[in-house]
Every structure is written in C-alpha cells, then in structure tokens.
N, C-alpha and C positions, 0 to 999 in steps of 0.2 A: 364624355367618352370622345377620344378624337377619331377623325375618319379612318386613320390607319387601324385602330382597334376595332372599328366597326366592320372592316372587310373580312378578317378572320372569323368574326362572329357569324356573319351572313353565310360565309362558306361552310361553317360547322352545322347551321341550321339546314342548308341546302342537303348535305350530306345525311344528315338525319333524317330528312324527308325521304330521300331515296332509299335508305336502307329499310325504313318502315315499309315503304311501297313494294319493294322486293320482298319483304317478309309477308305481306299481304298475298302477293302472287303464290309464294311459295306454300301458303296455307291451303291453297286449292289442291295440293298433293294430300292424297288420303294417308292418314297415319293411324295405325292400331298398335295396341299393346299385346305382346305375346310373351308370357314367362318373364314379366318385368323388363322386358327389352322392347325398344321402340322399332317397329317394322314400318318402313316407307314403301307404299306400292310402287313397284318398278325397280325398287333397290334390292340389295342384297345383304343378308345378315349371316354372319359365321359366327360360331360360338363353340369353343372347347371347354367342356366341363371337366376340369382337372381333379377336383375333390371328390373321392369315392368312385371313380371311374378310371380304373387302371386297366391297362392291356393285359397284364398277368393276372389271371385269376386262379386263386389257390385252391378253392373248392370245387368238387366235381358233382355236388348235389344241388341240382336244380329244383327250385320249389315253385316257379312261375315262369312262363314262356309265352311271348305273343309276337306275332309278325304280321304286318300290314302291308300289302303292296302287290304289283303285278296282277291285279284283278282278284285277289282273295285276302281273306283275313283268318288267321288261326289262332287259338290260344289255348292253354291248359294250366290249371292251377291245383295244387296240391292241397286237399281239404279232408281232414279227418281220415287219413290213409285211403283216400279216393282221389282220382283225377277228374275235375271238372273240366270238360272239352267243348270248345265252341269253335265251329267251322262255318264260314260263310264265304260267298264268292260267285263270280259270273265268267263264263268263258275262258276259264283257265284250265279246266280238264278237257283236253282236246278230244276225248273219246265220247263226249256227249254234248258239248255246247249248250250247257244249261246254267241257270241259276241254281244256288243250293244254299241251304241254311239248316245246320244240324247242331244239336245240343244235347250232350249225354254225360254220363258219369261211367268211369271203369276202374277196376281194381288192379289193372296192369300198370304197376308202377315202374317197370322195366322201359316203359316209353320214355320216362325222364332220362334214363341212361342212352337211349337212342338219340335224343335231343343233344345230349351233351357231346356224344360221338360227332354229331354234325357240327357243333360249335368248334370242337377241336380240329376236325378235318379241314374246315374251310376258314379257320382263323377268324371267326366272327368278331372276337374282342379287339381285332386290329382296329386302330383309331377309336378307341372306345371313349363315349361321351361327345362324339362329334355331331354337330347340327348344322345344317346348311339349308337355308330358305330363300327363294326367290319370290319376294312378295307380287302378288297379282296373277300367279300361275293358276290355271284351272285345276280342279282336283284330277286325280288319276295318275299323277306322276310321282316317281320317287318311292320311297318305302320307310318304314321305321320298325325297329326291332327292340324288344325288351327281354332281358333274361335275368332272374333274381335267384340268388343261391341261398342256401340255408346259412352261410355265414354272414349274410348281409350284402355281399359283394353283387354288383350289377353291371350288366351290360346294357348300353343304350345308345341307339344311333338313330339319326332322323334326317331325311331330305326330302323335299317336296319337288326335286327336279330330276335325279338320277338315283339309282339303287345304291345303297350303302354296302350291300354284300354281293357276291358273285353269283351270276346266273346258275351256276351249279349249286350252289347253296340254296337259292330260292327254290329250285327243282326238288332238292333233297328234303326241305321242309314240307313242301307240298305233298310229296310221295309218302313221307312218314305219316301225316295226318290222314291221308287218303287210306293208307294200309290199316291204320288203326280204326278209322271208320267201318272198313270192310269187315274187320275182325269182330266187330261189335255189332253187326247186323245193320249197318247204315251205308249210305253211299252218297256221293256228290252228284246226284242226279235228281232232276225235278221236272217232270213233263216233258221228257225228251226221248226220242226214239233213233236220234242220229248217231251214226257210228263213224268211226274213222277208218279210212282206208290204210290198212297195215298189211295187205295182201300184196306182194311183190308181182304176182301174176296178174292182178287186175289193171287194165289198162288205163293210163291217164291222158292218152292221145288226145290232142285238140288244143285250142286256144282259149286261154283264160285272162281276163282283164279285171283290172281294179285300180283304186287310188290309195294312197298313203300320204298324209300331210302334203297335199297339193301337188303330188307327183302321180304321173300314170305310169302304171306297170302292166306290162303283158308277159305271160309266160306261155311258151308253145312247148308241149310234150310230142316227140315223135319216137315210138318204140322206147329205147333207154335213153335218148338224148333229150336235153332240156335247153331251151333258149330263153334267156330273161332279158326284157327290155326295160329300160327306165326312160321315160318321156322321150321314147322313140330311138334311144342309143342302146345297142346290144352290150350288155355287161358281162353275160355267161353264155357260152356254148360249149357244153360239156355233157358227160354222162352223169346219170344220178343213180342212186339206189335208195331203197326204203329200210329204215331200221328204227326200232322202237317207235313205229308209226309215224316217223318223220322221212320226209323227202330230203335227201342230203346230197352234196357233191360226192361222186364216187371217187375220192380222193383221199388217202390217209394222211393225217397230219405228220409232218416231218419228225422223224424218230419212232413213228408207230409201225409197227410189222403186222400187227392184226387188229380187227375191230372188236371191241367188247360193248361198245355203245356209240351212240350217235355223236358223242363228244370227241371220238378218235378221228372223226372226219374233218376236212376243211369245210369252212362255210362258204357259201355263195358270195359274190362281190358285194351286193347291195342288200339283199336279203339273207338273213342267216340261214334258216331252214324253212320248209313249208310242211303242211299236213293237209290231207284231204277231209274236209269236215262232212259232206255228203256227196251226192252225184252231181251237184252243180255249184259247190263252193270249195275253194282251197284257201287255207289260212296262210297268210305271209307272217313269219316272226322276225322281228328286228331286234337284236340283242347286242350289237357291237358297242354302242355308247349307252343305251338306255333300253328299257323293255317296252316294246309296243307291238300291236298287231294290226293287220289289214285284212280285208277279205278280196279274193278273186272269184269272178263268176264266169262259168263257161259259156262260150259263145254258141 
C-alpha cells in the first residue's frame, strides 16, 4: 500500500473513532419506549394517529368515556345496561378543597347523552388522534381524553404539556360528573369543612400574597377594587365582582351585553380568575396557556 493510500485510510479510522465517541456520549441521554415509539428525555414526540381516528364521528351513542387532567380523573363505562362510574381527584372542586375518590353504578343512561352533548358543543373530536409528549416533564400537566362509541369509532387525544380540550369543556365534564354523583347520593368531598366565598357582600379587603412558578404575586382588595402585582409590577388595577364563586374582572367581554356566567367576563392580565378557599387562602387560576393554580395567603 502506498503512502497516498494510507492517508485516506487513517482519515477514515479517525472519523470512525469520532463517530463512535459521539455515540457513546449520546448514549448518556435516557431513552425509553412508549407505544412502539422512541422518546428521548428532553425531546419532543408528536404523532397523528390517522387510522380509525377521524374528526367526523357518525355515531351519537357513547359506550365508554374517560378524562384525566386538571387535577381530576373521571370515567364511565356501559356494562349490562348500567353505567360504572369512577371519579377521583384533588383540589379541583373549589367548594371544598379536598381529595375525593368515589365509585358506583347507575341506571341513568341519559348521562351518556349529556356527555355526547359536551363532545358536540365543544368540538372535542377536533384534532382527533393527536398525541404530544415532552419527555422529562413532571406529572400533573396536560390531559388525555378517550371516547368510544357503539360503532367502534373513537376519540383519543393526549398531551403531557398542555390541555387538548378547551377549559370550558373541562369544566363541563367536571360539572357533569359532579352533578351525577350528587344525584346518586355521593359528593366530591372527603374530610373537608372548607367553603368557598361566593357571598358578594362578604369583604375580601386586605393583602394576600403567594408564589406561582417562581413569581411573587400580591393581591390587594379594597372595597370593590382589586390590585394585582406580579414580581412587584402592577398588572391590574380595576373593579371586581363575584359570580359562580369566582372573583372576576368587572368588565364584560366584547360583544356581551349581560353576564350569564363567569365566562362572559374579561380575565385579569396575569391571573385568569380567583376564588376564596377559606378565611386565609385565595386560589389563583391560570388558564390562558395551560391549567394551573396557586395559593395566596392573607397577611
């Protein structure tokens, strides 16, 4: 072999060594398998399941429904002309601030029609089959929903970062299962006597402080005025009102002439809405990009 032939050979060996070395370093990145897909911690996986997951659902007869996210998990399944119901969660029912777990059967099959109304009203089949996962995130973010019909059609969406359905849809699902539980002699309450302030005449006056994802929040109530500070900067200085147990900005959304629910009001700049948990705690709800909550303690 001539000297000229040896140089490309040596160059190739060096390049091979570098590639192997980089591969060994890359091996330090944790890899796990989920549903036959590779998920690298710190990376992102997107997947559209096209087959069998259409946005247009022809059937109206739900046989199985489940939702998990925003601090609670609910499900119902049709079995032998009965519905098997499971509801678990924590800190989602603002009226009690409690963990709960209930399981029961009911013959009220009209509940399935109620769930179908929610699916239709909030267009839950939009982006059907969508999955989005950011590897390495802690639990408690995002949501997943599964709906199965008698025709075999399915709705399935999942994300571990943000919600896949509207906040209004989440509230509707929660309220539907809550109302069904109450109608069957159950409640989403466990070892709790805390009540929510929904009395517009009860004063909130004073200063309340708390943190949320590293930011310092201060809320000052004075008569019907509210001032909200984030990290020392004033973000809101306006009047507030209380509706449906929520402290909201006393300003109707554009195009609204009357308030039928809290959704008819504008949200505050940083915090979406607030609610009083007890005499010394107010809950901040952040719902602009994803759902999360934080507590304010009265000084």
